[in-house]
N, C-alpha and C positions, 0 to 999 in steps of 0.2 A: 310022898313028896308032891305028886300031882294034885292030890286033894288039898294040901295046905296052900299051894299056889292059887288054886281055884278059889279057896276061901278068902285069901288076901285080895284077889281081884274083885270078888263080890263085895268085900268090905270097903274097898277103896276103888270104885269104878273109874275115877279120873286118873288113876295111876300116880297120885300124889303120895309123898311120904307124910307121916303123921304131922310133922311140924308145918309143912305147907298147907295141909288140910285145916289145921287150927288157925293158921294165918289167914286163909280165905274166909273162915267163919268170922274171925275178929274184924278184919278189914271190911267185910260186907256189911256188918252192923254199923260200923263207923260211916261208911259211904252212904248208907241209907239216911243218916242224919242230915247229910248235905243234900241228898237227892230230894227229900221230902219238903224242903223249904220252898214255898211258892215264889214266883218271880213276876214282876210287873211287865206286861207286854206293851200296854199303851194306857193313856188317860185323857180325859176331857174335863174342862172347867166350864161351868155355866153361871151366868149372872142370875141374881134373884132380885126381887123388888127392894130388898134391903141392901144398900150400898156396902155395908160391912160384911155381908154374907155372900158366899158363893158355894156352889155344889160341885163336888168332884166325883167323877165316875172312873173307876179303874178296871181294866181288863187284866186279870192275872191268870197264870197257868201253873200247873203242878204235874210232874210226871206221874203216870199211873203204870207201874211196872207190871201188874197183873194183866191189865188190858193192853199193855204195850202202846199206849198213846198218851196224850196230854189232856188232863182235865182243864176246862176253862171256866172261870168264874167272873162274876161282876160284883164289885164292892163299891159302896157309896159312902161319901163323907160330906158333912157340912163344915165349911171352914169359916171361922169368924175372926175378923181383924178389927181391932178398935184402937186406932192410933198407935201409941207406943206400948199398949198393953200386950201381954203375952198372947200368942196365937192360940185359938181354941179350935179343936176338931171334934166333931161328934159323928161317930161311925155307925153304920148300920150294924145290927147285932150279929148278922151272919152273912157270908157271901152267898150269892145265888149261882148255882151251877148251870152252865149253858150247854146242856147235853146236845151233841150233834151240830152245834153252831159253828159255822166257818168264819163269820165276821159279824160285828155289830158296828153300826155307824150312826151316831146321832145327827139330827137335822141341825141347821145353823142356829136355830133358836133354842135347841135342846128340848123342845116340846114333843118331838117324835123320835122314834128309833127304828132304823132298818135292821132286821135280823135276817141273816143269810144262812140257809142250810143247803149246801151243795149236794146234789144227788150223787149217789154212789152206783157204779156199774150200770150206767145207762138210765137210771131213774131220774125223775124230775128234780129241778132245783126249786126250792121254796123261798119266797121273799115275803117276809111279814113286816107290816107297818104297825108299830106299837105306839099308842099314845100313853099318857100318864096313868091310865086306868085299865086299858084292855087292848087286845089285838084289834086294830081298826080295819085292817085289810090283809088278806093272805092270797098271794098269787102263786100259782104253780106253773112253771115254765118247762115245757117239754123239750126233749132233745132235738126235735125238728127246728126249734127256734134257736137255742144255743145250749152248750154244755155248762159245766160248773163255772162260777165266777172266779176270776183270778184274784187271789187274796195274798199273794206273795209281796215282798217289799219292792219289786221292780215294775211289773206290769199293772199292779193293782191301782185302780182309780175308781172310787165310789164317791159320787158327788151329788149332793142335794142342790136343786136350783134355789134361787133366792126366795121364790114364793112357796117353796116346800110342797110343790105339786108334782114334781118330776124328779127322777133319779137317773143319772147317767152312770154307767159302769162298764167294766171290761170283762168279757166272758169268752169261753171257747167257741169258736165258729163251728157249726155242725160239720161233721166229716163229709167228704165227697161220697156219692153213692158207690157202692161196691158191685161188681158184676155178679149176676145171679145165675145159678146152674140147677138143672134137675136131671132126671134120668134120660131126658131127650137131648141134653147138652145145654148150650147157652140159652138163657131166657132173654129175649129182646126187651128193649126199653118199654116201659108201660106195663110190665108184668106186675103182678101183685107182690106184696111183701113176702119175705121168707116164711115158708111153712115146713111141715114135717117131711114133705117130699122134695124139698129144695135146700140149697145152701148158698151162702154168700162167699165169694172169693175175696182176695186181698186187694186187688186193684193196684194202681200206681202208689209207690211209696211216697209219703209226704214227710219232708224233712221238718224237724222240730228245732227248738232253740237249745238243745243239748242238756247238760247236767241239770237235774231236777225238773226239766220240762219234757221228758220223754213221754211220748204218747198223748201229749196235750194238743188240743186244737189251736189254730191260729188265734192269738189274742185280738179280739174284735170289739167294736164299740156298739153298745145298745143303750136304749133309753126306755124307762118305765114311766108311763102316765098313771099316776096313783088312782085317780078317780075312776078311770075306765078299767084299770088292771091290764092294759094293753102294753106289750113290749114290742118295740120296733128296732131293727138294725139301722145304724147310720149308713147312709148311702154316699157314694162318691169317694170312699176310701179305696184306693187302688189295691188290686189283689196281692201284689208282692210287698205288702206293707203290714206290719204288726202294730197295733195301737195299744197305748197304755197311759196311765197317769192323767186321766181326763178330769177337767174342771169346767164349770159353767162360767162363761164370760158374764160381766155385769149386764143388766138389761140396757138396751139401747135407749137413747133419749126419746125416740118415738114410742118406745114401750112395746113394740110389736115383735122385733126380731130376737130370736133366742139362739145364741151361738155357743158352741162347745169348743174348747181348746184342748188338744191332746198331744202326746208325744208319739211320733211315728218313726218306726225303724224299717228301712228298706231291707229287703232280704237278699240282695246280691252283693254281700260283703266278703265273698270268698277270695282266694288268691287271684291276682291279675284281673279283678273285677268280675269273676265268674259268679253264677247264681249259687250261693250256698249260705245257709244260716250257720255261722260260727257260734259256738256256745256264748251265752250272754250272762250267765250267773257269775258274779264277782268280776265281770268284765265291763268296765265303763267306756272302753275304747270302740264300741260299736256306733257308727254314725247314726245320728237321729236329729230330727227337727221338730219344731212346734208347728202344728197345723190347726186351722180353724175350719169349722163346718157348721151348717145349720142343723138345728134339732130336726130329726125326722118327722116330728109331729107338726112342723110348719109347712110341709110340702104337700103337693097334690097327690091323691091316691094313685097307686100303680099296682096292677094285679100281680106283679112278680115278687113283691116283698112280703115275706111271712110275718105274721103277728099273732099274738095271743088273743083269743076271744073272737077270731074269725073276721076281724076288720080288714078292709083293704089296705094295702101298703102304700108306700110313698115313692115318688120319683127321686132321682139322684140329684143332689147338689155336688159340687166339686170341692174337695178339701184344699184349702189354700195354705201354702207354705209361708209361715210368718218369719222364719229365720233362715233364709237361703244363704246368707253370707257367713254362717258359722257352722262348723261341722258337728256340733253337739249341742243339744238343748234339752234339759231335763227339769222335772219338778216345777211346772208352771204354777205361779201363785199370783192372784189378783189382790191388790191392796183393798182394804175395806171400803174405801170410797170409789173403787172401780177405775181409778185414773192411771194406775201403774200395773204392768204385767212384769213380774220378776222371775227369772229362772237361773238355775245353775247350768254350767257348761263343763263338760269333760273334754274340751277341744284339745288340750295338751296330750291326753291319752290317745285320742283319735289320730291326731297329726303325727305323734311320735311312734305309735305302735305299742307303747307300754300299756299293760292291761288296766292299770290305774295310775293316776298322776295327780298333780295339783289342780284343783278346780278353780273356776272363775265365776263371778256373779254378774248378771247383766239385767238391763231394764229396757222395757218398751213403754213409751208414753201412749196409753190406750185412748183412742178417740171415742167420744161419747156415742158416735153413730158410724162406726167403722164399716167400710164397704170392701169387698174382696179385691177390687182392683187398686185399692189404696195401699201403697208401699209403706212399710213401717221401718223406722230406723232403730237399730240396737245400740244402746249406750252401755259402755263398760262401767260397772260399779266397783267391783273388787277384782283387780287383775291377778294373774298368776305371779306368785312371789318366787323369784329365782334363787336368791341367796340371802336369807334373812340375817339381820344383825343379831348379835347375841342377846337373847331374852326378848326379842321383838316378835311380832306377828309373823308366823312362818308360812302363811297361805291358808286357803280353804281346803279341807279334806272332809267332805260330807257324804255319807252313804244314804241319807234320806233327808226329808224336810217335813216339819209339822204341817198338817192340813190347814191350820190357821196360825201362821207364825208371826202375826202382826201385833205391835203395840197400838194404843188408841190414837196415836198421832198420824196414822195412815202412811208413815214413811219409814218407820223403824221396824226391822224384822229380827227374829231370833233364830240362830242356827246352832247346832251342836257340831263341833269340829275337832279333829285331832290336832294337838299342839305339842309337838315332840312326843314324849312318852305319857302324856295325859290327854284326857278328853275334856273340852271346856265348852262353856256356853258363851256365845258371842252375840252382841247386838250390832246391827249394821244399819246405818242411815243410808237408804238406797238413793237419796238425792245427792248427798255430799260424798258418799263412799267411805265415811268414817267407820272404822271397825273398833269396837270396844269389848274387852274381855270382862264379862260381868260376874262370872263365877269366881270364887276366891283364888288368889294367886299364891297364898302362903301355906299350901299343903300339897302333898303328893296325890290327893284324891282325884278321881275323875268324876265329871259332872255331865248330866244329860238332861235336856229340857223335855218335859212330857206334855205340857199344855200352857197356853197363855190366857190370861183373863185381864183385860184392860192393860195395865202396865205391870202386872204381877206374873211371876213365872213359877209354875209347879215343876219340880225337877226331882232327880234322884242322884245321890252321890254315893260313891263306894271306893274301896281300895282292895287290893288282893287279900288283905287281912281284916276287912270291915265289910260285912254284908250291906246291900243297898239300904239307904235311908232316904225317906221322902223329905224334901225340903221345899219351903215356900219362900220365894225371893221377892223382895220389894225394895223400891228406892228408899234410901234412908235420908232423913233430914240431917243437916250438918251438925246441929246442936246435940243430936242424940248420939251420933257415932263419928264425930270428928270429920275426917276427910273421906271416910269410906262411902262409896256411892251406893252400895247395895248391902242389905241385911238378908241373911238366909236363916229363917226360922226352922227349927227341927219339928217335923210333924210326927207326933207319936201315933203309931198305927198298930192294928192287930198283926200286920206283917212283921213288925219289929219283934214282937214277942215270939214269933215262930223261929226267929234266928238267934235267940238268946244263947242256946247251947252252942251254936256255931261260934258266936263271939267268945264264949268262954274257952273253946278249944284253940282259938287263934290269939288269945289275949297276950301271950308272952312273946309274940313275934314283932319284928320291927320292919318298917318299909323305908327304903331309900332309893333315890334315882341317881345313878352314877353316870358321870360324863367320861367317855372312853376316847382317848386320842387315837386318831387314825394311824395305824402302824405303817411306817415307811411310805408316806405319800409320794407318788410319782409326779414328775413335772407335767405329765399329760392331764392331770386332774384339774377340774374347774375349781374355783374358790369354794363353792358349796360342797364339792366332793372332798375337800380337805378338812371340813369342820368336824369336830368331835361328834360321835354318835352317842347313844345312851343305852343303858341296861337298867332294868328294874330289879332291885335286889331285895328279896324277902328273907330275913335272917331269923334263925332260932336263937335261943339263949346258948351261949358258948358255941357260936356258929362255926368257929374254926375247928371244932372237934366233930361236927355233924356232916353227914353227906350232903352233896349239892346236886340239884337237877338243873341242867342247862335247858331252857325251853325256847324253841325257835318257831316263830310264826311262818305261815305260808305266804303265798303271793307270787314273787317276792315283794310286790308293791302293795303290801298290807301293813298292819301295825299291831303291836301289843300295847294296849294302854293300861294305865294303873287302876283298872276297875276290878270288881269282884268277879271271880270265875269259880264255879263250884269245883271243877276238876283241879285247878291249881290249889285252891284252899284245902282240898282233900289231901293232896301231896304234902302241903305244909303241916297238916295235922299229924301226918305220919312221922314227922321229925326231920324233914328235908329242908335245907335252904333252897330257895329258888333264884336262879339267875336268868332273867328274861331279856334276851338280847334284841335290840332294835338296830340291826346292822344297816349300813348304808344301802339305800334302795327302799327303805321303809317310808311310808307316808308320814307327813307331819314335820319334815325337816327342810322344806324348800325343794324346788324342782331340780336344781343342779345336783344336789346330793342324791335324789332319786334316780336321775338319768345317768349317774356315774356307774350303775351296776350292769345294765344290759350289755351283753357281750363278754362279761367278766364273771358270770356265775361259775361256781365251783372253785373260784380263786379268791376274788375280793371279798365275797360274803363269807367264805370259809375263814379267811384271815381275820375278818372283823369278829367273828364268833370266838376264835382263839384269843384275840386281843382282849375281849371282854372277860374271858376266863382268866387270862394272865393278870389282868388288872385286880381282880378280887383276891387272887393268890398272892400277888405282890403286897397287897394291903393287909395280908394276914387274916382275911375274912373267912377263908374256906380251906379245907383239907384237900390238897391236890390229888391225893390218892383215892378219894371217895367221890368221884364225879360220874353222874349219869347224864344222858342227853336224850331228848325227845322232841319230835316235831311232826307236823302234818303237812302234806302236800310239798310245797317248796321247803318247808321246815323239815320234812322227812328227807328231801333231797340233801339238805345240809347235814342232817343227822347221819345218813349213810356215807356222805363225803367225809365227815369228821372222823368216824371210826375207821375209815380207810386211809385218810391222809395223816391222821394223828393217832394211830392205834394205841399208843402208850398212855394217852391222856384220859381215856374213858373206860370205866369198869363195866358198864352195861349201857344198853340203848333200847329205845322203843321208837317205832316209826308207824305213823298212821297214814295210809294211802300215799306212800312216798313216791316221788319221781326218782327212779333208780337208773333208767336207761332212756335217754331222749331219743335215741335212734329207733327204739321199739315204740315209744309213745307217739311219735309223729304220725304213724299210720293208724292209730286207734283212738286218739283223744278227740274231743269235740272242739278243741282249740289248738290245731296244729300251728297256727300263727304264733302262739306263745312259745313254742319250741324254737322257732326261728328268732323271735324277739330276744329271748334271754341268752341264746347262744351266739347270735350274729350281730346284735346291737343295731347300729344305724344301717347296716347292709341288709337287714331282715326282709324288708319289702321287695327289694330287688331280687333276692335269692329265693324267696318263698315259692314253693311248688308242692302240689299234691303227690308228686313223684320225685322225692329227693334224690340228687345225684350221689354216687359213691363218695365224693368228696364231702358233701353235706353230712352224710351219715357218719363219716369218720369224725367230723367236727362234733357232732352230737355225742358220739361215743366218748371222745376225749374229755368232754366237759361233764360227763355223767359219773355218778358214784361207782357204777359197775366197773369202770376202768381201774379202780383202786381196790377191788374186792379181795385180791390175793393177800392184802396186808391186814385185813380185819381180824381182830382178836376178841372184841367185846361180844358177849352173848346178846342176841338181838330178838326182841319181840316185834313181830310184824302183824299189824292190825289192818284188815282190808275190807272194803265195802264191795260186795259182789255186783251192785248195780251202779257203781261209780263210772260215769262217762267222762269225767275230767281226767283222772289218772286211772285208767282201767286196771283191775286187779292183776292182770298179766304182768305189769311192771314189777309189783312187789313179789309176785310168785316166782318170776324168773330170778330175781336177786336172791330170794330165800333158798331156792333150789341150788343156785350156783354156790351160795355160801355153805350149804350143807355138803355139797359135792367136794368142797375143799376142807371138810372136817370142822367147819364152824358150828357153833351152837345157835340154833334159831328155833323159835316157836312161832307158828303162824295160826292166827284165828281169823276165819272168814265170816263176815256177817252178810248173808246172801241178799237181803232186801235193802241194804243200806247204800246210800249214795256217798258222795265225797266226804261229807261231814261226819259220817257214822253217828247220827244223832237220834235214831229211833231209841226210845227210852231204855229198853232192855240192852241194846247193843252198847249204848253209851255207858251204862252201868257196868256191864261185863268188861268192856275195854279198859276202863280206868281201874277197876278192881284187879284185873290181871297185871296192869302196869305197876300198881303199888306192890303187889306180891313179888313180881319179877325184880323190881329195883331193890327191895329189901333182901331178897335172896342173894343177889350177886354183889350187893354192898355189905354182905356178911352181917345183916341185922336180924336174921331169923336163926 
């Protein structure tokens, strides 16, 4: 008997039964089809000598499961437009892999390319200047000057100047010197570097910006002079400030002064004004301003400033706050003629405490020879929309901005923004404030702008059942297309061929966006809080006979838009309907609807999710007995709430880094203010403390899923990132252990190196593979 058991264990080391093992094999092959399809990260458009031709450069990525990272490629295309003739595209025969490359940034003219290779484990950072035939310059920057460049979507700012002779960027400030010790004890200052007979201590702890920024140095501003190969740090940026999103100001009328404009975040944004860096990832409610400073290469030499190449450094100028009257200023962009400085603001998030909220757009009329003592006025361009009329513009919700978002008239810019359950492309006249939706309105697709060339827009469109498709938008003449203002030509590309099999797998599914009435609205609600919310419904053939997965986004002030997602498409291909709920509090529906949620989490959002499910059941679209639920972060909070508050409604569940116990999270997360904001609403700032009172802890517990754990019946798959600073794994582990203690069925998978998103390629693959098998098992499909 012992021998047979041993043989069985050896034959099936994962402890699976034969059916589950076969299902893993089958689903893993299917998931690989979705995983191997490359995705577009960014794109640029360049003018040529021929008005009918432009050159497009695409940065694309593809997961490499064996290496456990992402391959990066560059792909080129020549785009030809001849009046009303069909668009022509001529692609390079093969993509070029950019091994070890952290970022590529073309110059303004497109004649040069900056290639960044960040050093690993203390090695040097390499900056290459590439022209159209060869590497023109290669600069190696040692750790004594700065660490790796910031290439994330928040702090990154890599900007060529107008003459293409200098590049400004954000990189990690060198760490503070550590105390040195040897067999005689402490080594005093001036001692030589560490050797085999000595070691370095840890020194004072330096706080970072939390999730995904752990162990990164302070984001600081540097400038590279290409001719000399010299790198200098900007001076006059105060120590408790982090810099990001730098751009060059237009040359002054005198032609001598060279200014940089950047976003500065002060680092004393803790509770009650204390010095603390609260987590900034996904959090636009951190106060920030626009600052202007002289290029360090304009200043007189100063012996204290480090530089590459041994040159003497420069004396400090003082950074000038350009936007002291507004609590948030992000993504500065100068118009092509240099007369306007436009920026986004998340002041509603900063002022209200919500971690994301409705954005506004603002303008500064930039003087041709601005001086630091000259005060600049800020003009509102697009204000915050509180309660949008049905079908009308709901406000701005932008997570980024193109480096060059301008049409050729110098006054119209292009933004990608959430519009209820879709993502759309907007054109905004920054002088009149007129907002126009230029992407098509007659489909449920989501659209995103990639690059601008003159008055043409390179974009990508997709839906949950249609992989991304490149589109080229241009203004249409009325005689060609009636009253339609824009024509969007389909761009046939090699990327399209890569997704043909995926299209075939999804071809029998349908997409619809459902309006869901607010269940039992109270008299306390604002007008915007009473408006219907939406759910994206992806249905199979005979949907009423198929199982359904309720998908819940995090945030809560985030959104699920009708764009393609590899993970969602994989679940669809397994035969599931998808119901993707955008409960109240979601971005894209006006500020009043968003602000209706803080203080009511665990109740209002839970009821909205159940209302969305009731809606499709009432319409006869799904089978009420075959429902799964999954969510990440706050979506995991809702998932674990739902299986506790409505245990009879869900057959199975999965949660990715879920918030399960706010009273535990408050002391371990990088954003303790979030716990107060969602639980206490408008009272959050007054109550917030690093040492919550027993009454506060009781409120946190009452609003948490763990308060309902005794009623849970659904088997739960718990997926956790071991390096998650946002919702540390202790939250999910406590819930899983408590559920198991009560006899519940729970499976936990820990990904030790993953942060909140669980997006390292192997971890992403394994988490969704397990989810597919888990759902099919408990929905009786295996």
